[in-house]
LUMDO-199327 format. One record per atom (N, C-alpha, C, O): x, y, z negated; residue in one letter. Coordinates in steps of 0.05 Angstrom, whole numbers, plus 5000, padded with zeros to 4 digits. Each point is the difference from the previous one (the first is absolute). Last residue first. Layout:
N
XYZa ...
REM end
This chain:
381
897421716483m 502750075011m 501949764999m 502350025009m 488450074956d 500049965029d 502750035012d 500449955024d 497750204883s 499349725005s 500049935030s 500249775008s 501251134962e 502349834992e 499549715007e 501849855009e 492850855050l 500449964972l 502249804995l 500849855017l 497150825066y 500549724995y 500749974970y 502150094992y 492750695076v 501449934975v 500249704997v 498049865002v 500750995072q 499349714998q 501849894978q 502449985002q 494251055022l 502049834988l 499049724999l 498049944986l 500051065068v 499149734995v 502449844988v 502149995012v 494451104997l 502349825000l 499049724992l 498749974979l 493250535054g 502450124990g 502449815002g 500049835017g 490350065011a 501449844980a 502350144987a 500749934977a 491950265092n 500650184978n 501649864978n 500050084977n 496849465102p 501650235010p 500750214978p 501650175004p 497248734980e 498350245003e 501750245009e 502350034991e 500348965037i 500250174977i 498450265004i 500050105023i 501649055031n 497550144997n 500050194976n 497950064988n 509649405034a 499250095027a 497450164998a 499550175018a 503949424904l 501750225008l 499250115027l 500150245005l 495449004967l 499450214981l 501750255007l 498950225000l 502548975047d 497650145009d 499350234981d 498950205009d 508449204975e 500750215018e 497550165009e 500250235006e 499349284898d 500949925026d 500550245018d 499450234992d 501849684897a 498250095021a 501149925028a 502450005004a 501849884907d 498749775013d 498250085023d 499149825014d 505550824930g 501949865017g 498849765014g 501149925021g 492950944949n 501249764988n 501849875020n 499549995024n 498551074975v 499049765013v 501549764988v 502450004997v 495251124983i 501549764992i 498849765013i 497649954997i 502851165025t 498349764999t 501849774994t 502049965013t 498551214974a 501049735008a 497849794999a 497950044988a 501450904984v 502250035020v 500749735012v 501649995019v 490950624913k 500449755016k 502250055021k 499850185016k 499050274887d 499950095028d 500649755016d 502249894999d 493450114897i 502249965019i 499550155026i 497750055007i 499449724882k 499350185022k 502450015019k 502250064992k 495449064945p 501250265000p 499150175024p 499049895020p 495349334927k 501750035024k 501150295000k 498650194995k 498949284913k 498850165021k 502050045023k 502450014996k 499949514925e 497649875009e 498850155024e 498549885015e 509350374931d 500549865025d 497649845009d 500249855020d 499751114923t 500349714996t 500549875027t 499350115021t 499450834971e 501649954977e 500549704995e 501849934985e 496750635112p 498649864978p 501949934978p 502349955004p 500550905052q 499549725006q 498549874977q 500250104977q 501050965066e 500149834976e 499149725007e 498049965013e 507150725056e 497349924991e 500349824975e 501949844998e 505450535059g 498650214986g 497349934990g 498550184991g 505149225086l 501650184985l 498350214987l 498150105012l 499548845015k 499650285007k 501650194982k 500149964976k 503049025048l 498550164980l 499750295009l 501950125009l 498949135065l 501850124981l 498350174981l 498050115008l 498548975046g 500650285002g 502150094980g 500849854983g 493349275075a 501850084978a 500750305004a 499850115022a 492949015013t 500950275001t 501950064976t 499649894979t 499049135070r 499150174978r 501150285003r 502350035008r 495748935048s 501450264998s 498750174978s 497649984995s 502448945008m 499650165023m 501650264998m 502449994997m 497549654912s 499149845022s 499450195023s 499150224996s 504049804899l 501450095024l 499249825024l 501649815006l 491550384909p 502549865007p 501250115026p 498750135016p 499450584934l 500649714999l 497449855006l 497850094994l 505850965033d 498049824989d 500949715001d 501249925019d 504551014974v 499749785018v 498049804988v 500749874979v 503251034990g 497249955006g 499549785019g 498050015015g 511650504990q 498149954978q 497349925010q 499350045024q 511950025000f 497450005014f 497949904979f 500249784990f 508650684968g 499349795018g 497350055015g 498750204996g 507550284936s 497349914991s 498949795019s 498149864993s 511050385025r 499550074972r 497449884990r 499949814984r 503350135107f 502049864984f 499750064970f 501449894984f 492950515082i 500049715007i 501849844982i 499549774994i 500251195004q 498049874983q 499949705006q 499349844982q 506150755070r 501249934974r 498049854982r 500849834984r 496350555097i 501549755005i 501249904974i 500149764994i 495851085005r 498049785000r 501449735005r 499149804989r 506250975014s 499149974973s 497949784998s 499849864980s 503750405105q 501949844985q 499049964971q 500649794988q 493450335100e 500950174978e 501849834982e 499149794990e 496249855084k 502250165011k 501150194978k 502150135004k 490249304985l 502549854996l 502450145013l 502249904999l 489050455012t 500550004971t 502749874995t 501550094982t 495549875105e 500950284994e 500550024970e 501950144992e 494549065039f 502950025005f 501050284996f 502450044993f 488449794995s 501549854981s 503050025004s 501550034981s 492750375082a 499950154974a 501649854979a 501450134984a 497249465101k 502250205000k 500050164974k 502150094991k 491749195039s 502149934981s 502150234997s 501749994982s 490950025080r 498850004973r 502049924979r 499450024976r 503049975117n 499450274991n 499050014972n 500750184984n 506249075052a 497150055001a 499450274987a 500950064978a 508849835064v 498549914976v 497050065003v 499350215011v 508450015049n 498249775007n 498449904977n 498649805002n 507550954988d 498550055025d 498049785006d 497850065010d 508950094915l 497149964996l 498450045025l 497550004999l 512949724962d 498750135023d 497049944999d 499249775002d 508450244914l 498049865016l 498950175022l 499550244996l 507349944930g 500749995028g 497949875018g 500649965024g 498850114880l 500350275009l 500550015030l 499450205013l 500148954945l 497450134999l 500150295011l 498350095014l 509949414977v 498249885020v 497450155002v 499050065022v 507050194910e 501050095026e 498249885023e 499450145019e 498849574893t 499450295003t 500850105027t 498550155013t 504048984964l 497250025007l 499150295003l 498350065017l 510649764956d 499649905027d 497050045008d 499550085022d 503150164890a 501250185019a 499449915029a 499350165017a 497549294910e 498750265001e 501250185022e 498550125016e 503248934950c 499650075029c 498750275003c 498950065022c 503249594892n 502449945015n 499750075030n 502050045014n 490950014917s 501650245005s 502549955016s 501250195010s 489249244994d 502650024985d 501650245009d 500050075023d 489149904980i 502349925016i 502650044984i 500350194986i 489249614982i 502250194998i 502449895015i 500949784996i 487750104990l 502449895014l 502150225000l 499750215011l 490849504929t 501850215010t 502449875013t 501249814989t 487749874989a 502949974996a 501550255010a 498850175014a 490749464945f 501550105022f 503050004993f 500749964977f 492949654965k 498250075021k 501450105025k 499049975023k 504049694883g 500249845024g 498150075022g 499449835017g 502850454886r 497349945009r 500049855026r 498049875007r 510350434954r 498849794985r 497249925009r 499249774999r 507550645075p 499250084973p 498549774986p 499349805012p 508450125065i 497249954995i 499350094972i 501249904981i 506850235103l 499450024972l 497049974996l 498450135014l 509849625061v 497150044998v 499450004970v 500649804986v 509150445066n 498549864980n 497050075003n 499350235004n 509549755071g 498950144978g 498549834981g 500349755000g 505850405104t 499149834978t 498850174977t 500450255000t 504049755107i 498150154984i 498949814979i 498549815006i 511250195047v 497649844995v 498250164981v 500950094979v 508450045090v 498250124980v 497449834998v 498849945021v 508549885041g 500949954973g 498250124979g 500449954976g 499150495119d 501149734995d 501049984971d 501350184990d 491050545033p 502849965004p 500949724993p 498949884981p 491150295051i 501550054976i 502949945005i 500649815014i 489750405046t 502849904999t 501450094975t 500050244993t 489349565024i 501950224996i 502849894997i 500549824984i 490649755070p 501949984979p 501750254998p 500850115021p 489149895016q 502749985011q 501949984976q 499950174982q 488849635040a 502150124983a 502749935011a 500549795012a 488450315026g 502149834991g 502150154984g 499650244993g 494950335078g 499249784983g 502449834993g 502050005013g 498350845035e 498749805017e 499149754985e 499049815012e 505650904943q 497650115012q 498549805017q 497649995000q 508549654917l 500350145026l 497450105011l 497849904993l 507449854906p 497549955016p 500150175025p 500650244999p 508249374946l 498550245007l 497449925014l 500249845019l 506549614904y 498950035027y 498650275003y 499250134980y 508249194953l 498550245005l 499050025029l 501449925018l 501449284902d 500550095027d 498250245005d 497750004991d 506149534911a 498050125018a 501150065027a 502350085003a 498649314895r 501550115023r 497950105020r 497849885002r 502149914883f 499049975027f 502050115020f 501850164993f 495949504895r 501950115019r 498849965028r 498749805005r 495550314902w 501049815021w 502050155017w 499750245006w 495249884888s 501250095025s 500949775017s 500649784991s 493150624915r 501149785015r 501150095027r 499150205011r 500050354891p 498849965026p 501449775014p 502449954997p 497449984898l 501350155021l 498549985026l 498649805005l 496550114898p 501549855020p 501250185021p 498850205008p 499650094888a 498650005026a 501649855021a 502450035001a 497649784892l 501650135021l 498549985026l 499249795009l 495150204900e 501949845015e 501550165021e 499050215008e 493649804897g 501550145021g 502049815012g 501249834987g 489549864970v 502850024993v 501450135023v 499849925023v 489350164943r 502049915019r 502950034988r 500550174983r 491049674951g 501150205018g 502249895018g 501249804993g 490449624969v 502650094990v 501250205021v 499749955024v 492249554988n 499550174977n 502650114988n 499950144979n 499649235094s 499150265009s 499550194977s 499850245004s 505748885019l 499150114975l 499150295004l 501450194993l 502049295078l 498149824988l 498850124974l 497749944993l 509050525054q 497650005017q 497949814989q 497650045005q 510950024955q 498250224992q 497550015017q 497950104992q 509349305028r 498249904978r 498150224991r 497849944991r 508750295073l 498049815011l 498149914979l 497549985004l 509650554968s 498150165016s 497949825012s 497650085001s 509549524952l 498150134982l 497950165015l 497650004993l 509549635057a 498249794990a 497950114981a 497749925001a 509050675034p 498049925020p 498149784991p 497750005007p 509150264930g 498350225008g 498049925021g 497650044995g 509149324976e 497950064980e 498150225009e 497649974997e 506949465080r 501150134976r 497750094982r 497750005008r 501249155058l 499850294999l 501350114974l 499949874979l 502249215078r 499050094974r 500150315000r 502150125003r 497248995075a 501450244989a 498850074973a 498049884991a 500049295054v 501150155023v 501750244990v 502150055011v 495248964951i 500050274990i 501450175021i 502549995002i 492049095023s 502650114992s 499650284988s 498050135006s 496348855023m 500150294994m 502850084992m 501649844991m 495049265027d 499250155024d 500350304996d 499350165017d 505748864939g 498450254997g 499450145027g 501649995019g 504049204959r 497349955008r 498350255000r 497750005009r 511949984968d 499749805021d 497149995011d 499649975024d 503150654905l 501950035022l 499549815023l 500550075023l 491850344913h 501949774999h 501850015025h 499050045022h 493350554951l 502850105003l 502049785001l 502450055001l 488349764986l 500250155026l 502850115005l 500850035023l 497249524895r 499649815023r 500550155026r 501349905018r 498850604902k 502449825001k 499849815024k 502049955013k 490650624971v 502450155008v 502449825003v 501550025020v 490549614947q 499850065028q 502550145010q 501149945021q 498149904886d 500649755015d 499850045030d 501749905015d 496150824929l 502849954998l 500749745016l 502049995014l 489450555019s 500949884975s 503049945001s 501250015021s 492250775028i 501649765005i 501049904973i 500850164983i 491450575069t 501549914977t 501549745007t 499249865019t 496451085036r 500349714997r 501349954973r 501250174988r 493350685073l 501749924977l 499949694998l 497949885002l 498950955064d 500649725003d 502049914979d 502450015004d 494750905008g 497549854996g 500449705003g 498149854995g 508850805020f 499549974972f 497249894993f 499349984977f 508249995105n 497149994997n 499349964971n 500149774990n 508950625072w 499049854977w 496950034998w 498950225004w 509049845076d 497650134991d 498749834979d 499049785005d 511550315037i 497949844987i 497750184992i 500450204986i 507849765095q 499050154978q 497749834988q 498849845014q 510549835042f 497150034998f 499450224979f 501750074984f 507049455081r 499050204981r 496950015001r 498850005021r 509949275001q 497550115009q 498750174979q 499849924977q 508749535025n 500250295003n 497450125010n 500050225011n 500748864942g 502550095011g 500250305001g 501050134982g 491049494985n 500849835023n 502550105014n 500250015024n 495850764921m 499549714996m 501049855025m 500550125021m 499050924924t 501449845020t 499649714994t 500649914978t 493751055001i 501249764988i 501149845023i 498849965020i 496051084959v 501849835015v 500949764983v 500550034976v 492750644996p 500650085027p 501949825016p 499950005025p 492249854902t 502949984997t 501150045028t 499649835018t 490450504941t 501849895020t 502849984990t 501050184986t 490850244976k 499649715001k 501849865020k 499449785009k 500151174979a 500749904974a 499849704998a 501049884982a 500950475115t 498250104979t 501049894973t 502049874998t 501250275114v 500749914973v 498250134979v 499850244999v 499749505115a 499650194978a 500749874973a 499449774995a 500749865098l 502550044985l 499650194976l 501950074987l 492049585089g 499949874974g 502650044983g 500549834983g 498650105130p 499150174978p 500249864973p 500949774999p 505950055086k 497449924990k 499150194977k 501850104986k 506749915061a 498150015022a 497249924990a 498149985016a 509950014928m 499450285008m 497750015020m 498650215001m 502949044923d 500450035029d 499150285007d 497750084996d 503149164919i 500650295005i 500850025029i 502149915009i 491149354944n 502650045014n 500450295006n 498350145010n 496049464908k 499650135026k 502750055012k 501750134988k 493349244927l 502450105014l 499250125027l 498449885015l 495750024890s 500349925028s 502550125012s 500450244997s 495949454896g 500850215019g 500349895028g 500649765003g 495350034886a 500549925028a 500750245017a 499050224996a 502449574895v 498650175019v 500849925028v 502349985006v 497749504890l 501250065026l 498250195015l 497549994999l 504449574894l 498350165018l 501650085025l 502250104998l 498849004932a 501150275007a 498250135021a 498749865016a 499249384901t 500350055029t 501150285004t 499550184983t 500849494931v 499049755012v 500150025030v 500849815014v 505750744914l 497849995018l 499249725008l 501649825001l 504650344920g 499150255011g 497549985017g 497850074991g 508549314956d 497350044992d 498750255011d 498250114989d 510949665031k 498549755005k 497050044993k 498349885013k 507850975017r 499749824978r 498349755007r 498350025018r 503850715045i 502549914988i 499549774981i 501449805000i 491950735048l 501249795017l 502549884988l 501049805010l 494250934950d 498449764998d 501049775017d 499349774996d 505051095004c 500349884974c 498449744997c 500749824986c 498750735093e 502549854998e 500249854974e 500949774999e 489550475046p 502150134985p 502449824997p 499749764996p 493850135090s 500049954971s 502350124986s 502250025011s 496049965087a 499150244984a 500049964970a 499550194985a 504849455116v 499649904973v 499550244982v 501750174996v 496349695113f 501550164980f 499349904972f 497749984993f 501949555113f 498850064974f 501950164982f 502449955000f 495149795114v 502050004978v 498550084975v 497750105001v 500549605112l 498950044972l 502349984980l 501649815000l 498250045099d 500250294993d 499150054972d 499750244992d 500148915055d 502850074998d 500450294993d 502350094997d 489449134985r 500850275009r 502950054997r 501149964978r 493449254993g 500750005028g 500950275012g 500550025024g 497349844882s 497649965017s 500650015030s 498450105015s 507349934901f 499950235018f 497849975021f 499950165018f 501949154918f 499750244983f 499750255017f 498750204992f 498448905058g 501950064979g 499650264986g 497950135003g 497749415075r 498649994974r 501950054977r 499449954977r 504050085111r 497450135003r 498550014974r 498650204994r 512349795013k 497749825000k 497350155000k 499750214987k 510450015053i 498050114981i 497549835001i 498749995021i 512149744999p 497450055012p 498050094979p 500049904977p 510650305014n 498049804993n 497350065014n 499350235002n 508550345004g 500649745012g 498049784995g 500049805013g 500751024918p 500950005028p 500749725010p 501349844986p 491350374938r 502849935002r 500949995029r 498749875016r 493350794947p 500549725009p 503049955002p 501650185006p 496050564923g 499249955027g 500549715008g 501249854985g 498650964928l 500049725008l 499049975028l 498050115008l 506650674923i 498249975023i 500449715010i 502249925007i 499450624892d 500849815021d 498050005022d 497650044996d 501550464920g 501250145023g 500949815023g 500750105021g 498949514881f 498450235008f 501450155023f 502450064998f 500248924996a 500150234982a 498150225011a 499350005023a 502848834981i 499450255014i 500050224979i 499749954976i 501749145000p 502150055020p 499450255017p 501550075018p 495849714874w 498950005028w 502350065020w 501750164994w 500549834915e 498549755004e 499049985028e 500149785012e 509050784966a 497150024996a 498749735006a 501049835014a 508550444996g 499249844976g 497150014995g 499149894980g 506450505094t 499250174978t 499549854974t 500050114978t 506449795118a 498149864981a 499450194976a 501850104987a 500850225114h 501249954974h 498049894981h 497850114997h 500350205093t 500549724997t 501349934973t 500349764993t 497951155034r 497449854997r 500549714995r 498449874985r 508850715034r 499150054973r 497449834995r 499649904978r 503950095108k 501849854982k 499250044971k 500249814984k 495150665085p 499449725000p 501849844981p 499149804988p 498351244994n 501949855017n 499549704998n 499649904978n 492250765008v 502449924985v 501849845019v 499149865018v 493950905020f 500449724991f 502549964984f 502050145004f 494950735034l 497649864993l 500549734986l 498549924982l 508350685054t 498650144978t 497649854990t 499150044978t 506049615094q 501649994976q 498850164977q 500549944977q 495350065109e 499849744987e 501649994974e 499149884981e 501650905072l 497349984988l 499749734986l 498949994978l 509050175071v 499950164975v 497449974986v 499949974976v 500749635108v 501949874982v 500050144973v 499849874979v 495250505093y 498749774988y 501849864979y 499049904980y 503950825077t 499050084973t 498549774987t 499650014976t 508250085100d 497749834995d 499050064972d 500949884981d 506850425076r 498050204991r 497449864993r 497950115003r 513249695020d 497549884990d 498250214989d 500650134980d 508050065061n 499649725009n 497449884992n 499049815012n 502151245010s 501149824980s 499449725010s 498449955018s 500851185012i 500349725008i 501249844977i 502050084988i 491850804997m 502749935008m 500149715007m 498249844991m 493950995003l 500749724996l 502849955010l 500650075023l 497550934948p 499149815021p 500849724992p 501949954985p 496450734934a 501949975022a 498949815021a 498349834994a 495150744941p 501649765002p 501950005024p 499350115022p 495450574916d 501150045027d 501849765005d 502550035001d 492850014918d 498250175015d 501050045029d 498450085017d 506849404921a 497349885002a 498150165017a 498449895015a 511150264955v 499449945028v 497249895004v 499249955023v 504250304891e 500750225017e 499449955029e 499750195016e 499149154915d 497950204999d 500650235019d 498250135011d 508249184974l 497849925018l 497850205001l 498750045021l 508650044918l 500750105027l 497849925020l 499650145020l 500049544890i 499250285002i 500550115028i 498550165010i 504648974968a 497150015004a 499050285004a 498250055016a 510849794961a 499549935028a 497050015006a 499350085022a 503350054889e 500950235017e 499649955029e 499250185015e 498949124924l 498050224997l 500850245017l 498350135013l 507649144983v 497649925014v 497950234999v 498850065021v 509250044931a 500650015029a 497549935016a 499550115021a 500249834883s 500050285011s 500550015030s 498750175013s 496349074926h 502650035014h 500150275015h 498450045018h 494249534932a 501650194984a 502650065015a 501650174990a 491949215043e 498550254997e 501750214985e 499450245002e 503948885008i 500050145026i 498750274998i 500950205012i 498949234913e 502750115004e 500150165027e 501350215001e 490749334978y 500450224981y 502750135004y 500250255000y 497948975048q 498450235011q 500450244982q 500250235010q 503748984960l 501350105024l 498650245012l 501250195007l 494749354922v 502350154990v 501650125024v 500850234999v 492049195018r 499050264990r 502350174991r 499950255004r 502148885026d 498750145022d 499150284991d 500450205015d 503049194921f 502150135015f 498950165024f 501050215007f 493049274941v 501050234985v 502150155016v 499950255001v 496848955036d 498050215000d 500950254985d 499450225009d 506249034988l 499950115027l 498050225003l 500550215013l 499849314906i 502250195002i 500250125028i 500650245003i 493049084982y 499350244985y 502150215003y 499450245004y 502248915032s 498050145015s 499250274987s 499750205013s 506349224942s 501350115024s 498050165016s 500650225011s 496449304912t 501550254993t 501250135025t 499950245003t 491149165003n 502949964999n 501450274994n 499150215010n 490949584955l 501450105024l 503049964996l 501150054979l 491749784955g 499849815022g 501450095025g 499549885021g 499450514885e 498750125024e 499749815023e 498350045017e 506049874893f 497249935000f 498650105026f 497649975003f 511850174979r 499649724998r 497049925000r 499449775006r 505851114999l 498549905023l 499149714997l 498749895018l 506650614918l 497650165004l 498349885021l 497550045000l 510949584981m 498249944979m 497350165004m 497949894994m 
REM end
């Protein structure tokens, strides 16, 4: 009876209520709170990365940003077939018309910015407000991974292809109810609802339009990561690089971590190969190593510095990962930058080479390269 004038299905309303009630109950669950407190004890001295079947933080990030697709398809009873926070994109499999709604662009999407209450009722809106955004393929070897207040850091489309969305708040569009129904038509439509942002991220985007209203706090996005495999090399006095022999059955793997600003990365080696790799590094014969690289290897002869490879990792790797990049271990006893926007203070000990690099690059590696890691990202493996 209370909802009969709202124009919203009772089932949809109750799902929204249950969502908030469930969160309230979780926040009061003593076992959850006690487990959370334990995280504070390791925050300042984190344990080494452990092996797991899935370290893909993009999955967790998407789940914090978007409503579950099954919840999104539940009928709300609203007059409009779109809702606040929806992201509209071209229908998969349909050719994009040059003079159509997406102007022939396969990288164009729209965020529905109109208030939810106005999209529910018949007498609410004549046209809905849309914000245009551009899809950028998430690729470690390309720049442009910085996340700002005008960015949705990840969205999965076309099966399993990942993009980030850069929103252009100077490109505002409107769409009528008849247009929406025509474009979303199952047989003849050219548009689909790609995803629906949760209330927090959707409100944050809308706040960019309403500059006279204070910002809405939001959960900081997790660092992004890629799994990698690496081959190790020594730079030689006579030039070129020599492969370092690794024990049979040992594979050097790890994670590439990217801060939100996306200017540089950290490579952390998995702890499952810590014992084997430590023994290899301590046992290296440096007689034939390039003279200008010997200082780097002397640093890696200290077991405490080797341990950093598996804790804080190789730091300060400039993005994009193309050709070769300098990497180092955090300087001991020095104060580091307080934000991840600034490059950390490092002792250079290594050079990172992209797995796509040809043999000529390794043959002409700089004599001061230090330990050379040829990195094969997950997409290359």
